[in-house]
N, C-alpha and C positions, 0 to 999 in steps of 0.2 A: 504494500500500500504506500510506503514512503516514497517510492519512485514514481508512482502514478499521480500522487497528490499534486506536485508542482506543475505537471503537464496538463492535467484535466480540471484543475480548480477553476471555477468561474466560467467553465464552458457549458453551454447548454447541451443536453444529450443529442439534440438534433444537429448540433454543429460538429459532432464527432463523426468523421467520415473515414474512408479508406486512406486518404492522404495523411490524416492525423495519426492513424494506427501505424502506417508504414514509417512515418517520421519518428514515432516513439520507438519502434523496433530498431531502426537504424541508430538512434541515439543510444539505446541500451547496448547494442552491439559494440559501438565505439567505446563505451565505458567498460567493456570486457565481460558483460553478463553472459552466462551460458544460455544456450537456446532453450533449455527446459525451464529456466528461471523466467525468461522473457515470455514463453508460452503460458506460464502460470499467471503472470501479471496481466497479459492481455486477455487471458481466460476469465479473469475477474471482471474485466470491463464487459466482456461478452455475456457473462452470467447476469450482470446488472441490467443490461439492455434486454436480455431474454425475460428476466423477471418483470420488467416494466411492460413488456409486450403481453405477457401471459396474465399477470395479475391485475394490471391497471388498464389493459386494453389500449395501450399506446400504439400508434401506427408508426413503427420505426423499423428501419432496416438495420441489420447487424453487420457493421463494417469489419468486424474481426473475422468473420467466416471467410476462409480461404487465405487468410493472412498470417498463418502460424508458421513458425520456423521448423525445419526438419531437425529432429533431435538425433543424436548419436544412439547407437543400439545399446550402449552401456557395456558393462563387463559381463563376461560369461563365467559363471561359477559352477563348480562341480562339488558334490558332496562325496567325500572319500573317507576311508577309515582313518587316515592320518589327520 
């Protein structure tokens, strides 16, 4: 939340568009944030917009959809006797 706050404070939900989301993603990449971290952050924005659409009936598009980063597959771990 602390990284989202300075960017999205005082913005109307209807003002958040694909350009805003891509700009935020590029900013966070430049700061060295991992793809999974950035996806979690923009996922929070997506969830908030989806909640407003579902619960309050707001007619909004979700600019986060299709704008997530590809995450690495992570480590492969094996359970062994050792």
